[in-house]
C-alpha positions in Angstrom: 9.9 6.3 -1.8 12.0 7.0 -4.9 10.7 9.2 -7.7 12.1 10.3 -11.0 11.0 13.7 -12.2 11.3 14.6 -15.9 11.2 17.9 -17.7 13.1 21.1 -17.3 14.2 20.5 -13.7 17.9 21.1 -13.6 19.4 24.6 -13.2 16.1 26.1 -12.1 16.3 25.7 -8.3 14.3 22.5 -8.4 16.6 20.5 -6.0 16.7 23.4 -3.5 12.9 23.8 -3.5 12.4 20.1 -3.2 14.8 20.1 -0.1 12.7 22.8 1.4 9.5 20.9 0.7 11.0 17.8 2.3 11.8 19.8 5.4 8.4 21.4 5.5 6.8 18.0 5.4 9.2 16.5 8.0 10.4 14.0 5.5 14.0 12.6 5.3 15.3 12.6 1.8 17.3 14.2 -1.0 17.0 15.4 -4.6 19.8 14.4 -7.1 20.4 15.5 -10.7 20.9 12.6 -13.1 22.9 12.6 -16.3 19.8 12.4 -18.5 18.5 15.7 -17.2 16.0 14.2 -14.8 16.0 14.5 -11.0 15.8 11.5 -8.6 13.9 12.4 -5.3 14.2 10.0 -2.4 12.0 10.5 0.7 10.9 8.5 3.7 8.5 9.3 6.5 4.8 9.7 7.1 2.6 8.2 4.3 0.3 11.3 4.1 3.4 13.6 3.9 4.8 11.4 1.1 1.6 11.9 -0.8 1.8 15.6 -0.2 5.3 15.6 -1.7 4.0 13.8 -4.8 1.2 16.3 -5.2 3.7 19.1 -4.9 6.0 17.6 -7.4 3.2 17.2 -9.9 1.7 20.6 -9.1 2.2 24.1 -10.5 4.4 25.4 -7.7 7.6 23.4 -8.5 10.4 25.4 -10.2 11.0 24.6 -13.9 8.7 22.6 -16.0 7.8 19.1 -14.8 6.6 16.9 -17.6 6.3 13.6 -15.7 6.7 12.2 -12.3 7.3 8.4 -12.0 7.4 6.5 -8.7 10.0 3.8 -9.1 10.1 2.6 -5.5 7.2 2.9 -3.0 
């Protein structure tokens, strides 16, 4: 799965926290800053864990201010 996360998500510990969430959910993936200020998150693993990651990305516990989460590859 590949997801783009938009908002204030750079310089706030977002990639670090996402990496910890990936580990906690036993997913393989990464979070990468993009030039437009968004973050690309890639993840693979159990379908239920992927949904949990999406829920976390869209929820209030992520660092910064997430305005939108868009799945670009399922």
